[in-house]
N, C-alpha and C positions, 0 to 999 in steps of 0.2 A: 550487746545483744538487742535485737529489735523484735517487736511483736506486731502482727498484722492488724489486729483490731484494737484501737485504743480504748482503754478503760474510761469510764466517766471522768475520773480525776485527771487523766492525761488529756482528754478531749477539752475540758474546761481550760487547762493551762495552755494548750495549743491555740485555742480560740483567742485567748488574751494576748498571746505572743503575735498572732497574725494581725490583730488590731494595732499593736505597737509597731510592727513592721510597716503597716499601711501609713501610720503617722510619720514614719521616717521618710517615706517615699523611695526607699532603697530596694533594689532588686536583690536576689540571692547573691549575685556576684558582688554587689555593693556592700552587703553585710559581711561577706568574707574578706573584703579589702579593708574594712574598718574595724574588724574584730579579730580575735585570735582563733576563730573557728571557720572551717571550710564551708564551701557552698553546699556540698552533700550533707554535712552535719546540720546546717540550718534547715535544709529540706526535711530531714527527719524530725527535727524539733518542732517545726511549724505544722507538720502533718500528724503529730502525736505518735509517731512510730517509736520514739525513744524520748526519755526525759533529759533535757539539757543540763549541763553543769550549772551550778548557782551563778558562777561568774558570767555565763552567757546571758542569763536572765537580767543580771544587773547591767551588762553592757548594752543590751537592747533597750532597757528603760532609760539609760543615759542618752542614747542616740535619739530616742523619741521625746526626750525632755519630760518624762513622766515619773511620778514618785514610785519607789520600788516596793513599798509595803504590801500592796494588794497582790502583785505578781509573785513576790517571794512567798506569801502565804499559800497561794495556789501551788507554787513549786514544792513547798514542804509536804503538802498533802499528796501530790502526784509522786514525789520521790519516795515517800513512805510506802505507797502502794507498789511502786516499781521494784523497790529493793526487798519487799516482803516484810518490812518492819511492822506494817499494819495488819498482816495476816495472822490468824490464830495459829498456835503451835500445833504441829501435826501429832496425831495419836501415836503412841509407841507401837512398833510392829511386833506381832506375836513371834515367840521364839520358834525357830525351825524344828520340825519333828526329827528325831534321830533316824539315821539311815538304817535300813534292815541289813542284817548280816548276809554276806555273800559267799560264805565258805561252801555252801551246797552247790551254787552255780559254778564256782571255780572247780570243784571236784568233778562235776559232770563234764565240763569242757575237757579236763585232763583225761578222763576215761574215754571220751569220744576220740581224742587225738591218738590215744594208744591203740584203739581198735581200728582206726582208718588205715587201709593198705597204702604202703608207700609206692609211689609211681615215679618213673624216670622218663622225661620227655625223649621222644625219638630224635635222633640227629637229623638236621636238615641238609640236603645236598647243597654243595657250594654253588653249583650253577643256578639253582633256584633262588638262592640269596642274591646273587648278582642281578638276575632278572628283576626281582622285586625292588632292589635299590635303584636300578636305572629307570624303571617305569615312572615313578613320581617326578624324577628330574626332567624327563622329556615332557610330561604334561605341564610342569611349571614353566618350562621354556616356552611352550606354545601359548599358555595364558599370558605370560609377560609380553610376548610379541603382540598378542591381540590388544592388551591394554595400551601398549606404546602407540599402536596405530590409532586407537580411539582417542588418545590424548592429543595426538598430532592433528586429527580431524577437528576436534573441538577447538584447539588453539587457532586453527585457520579460520573457522567460523567466527570466533570471537573477534579476531583481528579485522575481519570484513565488517562486522556489525559496528565495532568501535570507530572504525574509519568513516563509515557512513554517517554515524551520529555526529562525529567531529566536524565533518564537512557541512552538514545541515546547520549545526549551531553557528558555525563560522559565517555562513551565508545570511542566516536570520539575524544574528546579533550584529553582524557587520552593517546591515542595512538600518536597524532600529537603534543602534547605540548612539548616544549624543556625541557631537563632535567636540564639545568643550573639554579641555584637558583638566580643568579644575575639579577637585574632589567635591562630591555632593555633601552638604552639611545636613545633619539630622533635622527633621521637621520639629516645630515647637511642640506638637502633641506627643512626640516620642519622649521628650525630656521634661516638659512642664505640664500644667493642668490641661485636662481634656475638654474644658469648656470655660466660657467667660460670660459674665453678665446674665442676660435673660436666657441664654442657652443652658444655664445651670439650674434654672428654676425647677424644683421638685426632684432633683437628682441626688444620688448618694454622694456625700463629700469624699468618702474614701475611694469609691470607684472612679470618681472624676479627678483624683489626685489634688483636690483642693484642701485636703487635710494635712498637707505638708507645710510645717512651720506656721500654723495659724496663731491668731491672737486670742487670748481668753478675755472676753468682755466682763464676765461676772461668774462667780461660783456660789453654790448654795447647797446646804445640807438639810434634808427633809426630816420631819419628825420620825419617820420610819427608818432613818439611817442611810437612805439613798443619797448619792452624790450627784449634783447636776452642774453643768457648765454651759455657758453661752460662748460659742466660738465664731471667729470671723476670719475671712481671707480676703485681703484687698487685691490680691492677684486675680482671684476669680470674681470679686465683687459680690460676695454672698456671705450669709450668716446661717448658723444652724445651732442646734443644742445636742448634748449627749448626756447619758446617765449610766451609772454603774452601781453595784451593790444593791441591786433591785430584786423584786420578786415577780413571778409570772402574773401577768395582769396589770402591772404598773404601766402607765401611759404618760408620755411627755409631748407637749405641744409648743411650738415656737411660732410667733407672729411678728411680722414687721409691717411694711406698707401694704403687702399683698395678703392673700388668703393664708390661713394657718396651715402649718405642716406638722405632722405628728408621727410618732413611732410608739410601738407597744412591745413589751417583753412577752414573748410567746412560748419560749422553751427554757429548759434548765440551762442550756448552753448560752442563751441570751442573758439570763440572769447572772452568769459567771463572767460576762464580758462587757465591753462597752456597747451601748445601743445608741445609734445616731438617728436624728430626724433628717428628713430631706432638707435640702438647702432652699433658702429664699433670698431673692435679690435685695441687696441693701447698698447704701452709699454713706459717705462720711456724714455723721450727725444723726443717722437713723437710730431710733430707739427700738430695741429688740426685746420682746417679752416672752418668757418661757413659763409654762404652767405644768405642774406635775399632778397627775391624778393617780393616787395609789390604788392597788387592787382592792375590791370590796372585801370586807371581813376582817381587815386589820385594825390596828389601834386607831388609825385616822378615819376608818370607815368611809373611804372614798372621798374625803374632803380634800379639795385642791389647794396647792401652795404655789404661788407665783413670785417671780423676781424679774428684774430688768437690767439691761446693759445698753450703753450707747456706743455706736460705731465711731472709732476715732479716725 
């Protein structure tokens, strides 16, 4: 059973699953090939239309090389809401009122039937019955003939149109088609990263597919309990930082040789998922520094925490 509008619990789980899927770099078809769940099932799970089985969450974490704990905790909350275990027990329905006695109504109908005069239908002449039976048949034959003629005309028109289109495509494609008989190989951008080096500066690592199989340069846990990581992709030649277990207003900044790149937790959905900084260009030996600025009003009261990692 699916529901059109995801609840907040299912929306948070779906956002986390989408981040994991982006880390794997797999399409829906790829997920279906590497797991026991179909492409249509993964589409429902990632859009929050239904809650996936526990095994589906674990398999996606395995493909993304990410720990299971956080996603399984979100799954427990969403599954409780989905199955109704988290809903309050419904109030007992009131007992139905007794049906009124109907002996008076039955007696009235019996009296009325007894007083009604009996009538016998008059016989219908045989020739009238024959005319009535033959009339619909003749009208049906006429309509069937008209429909057959209309279908024949439509079939002829369709044949002419299809033939014209086929000839046009043959002429156009015959002139523009390459003469090489070798099959075209997919472009690198279709299977690999969408940018490299300076072209990735300031871009989102997930959108550019640089988050497929990255290295973790360093990890850090803040005083407020948020988790931080410095990530690096030598395929793209870039580094970035990510955070999770955060609150609205938390901010993360990453700096390398260039200007700083930062990201902020803006919504509840962000707080329940991974939040990534834009990428910055790095090379082997570059020291990357990340600084976390918690939302004002917490225990840290906006005090920053920083850590570093070196590109290998």
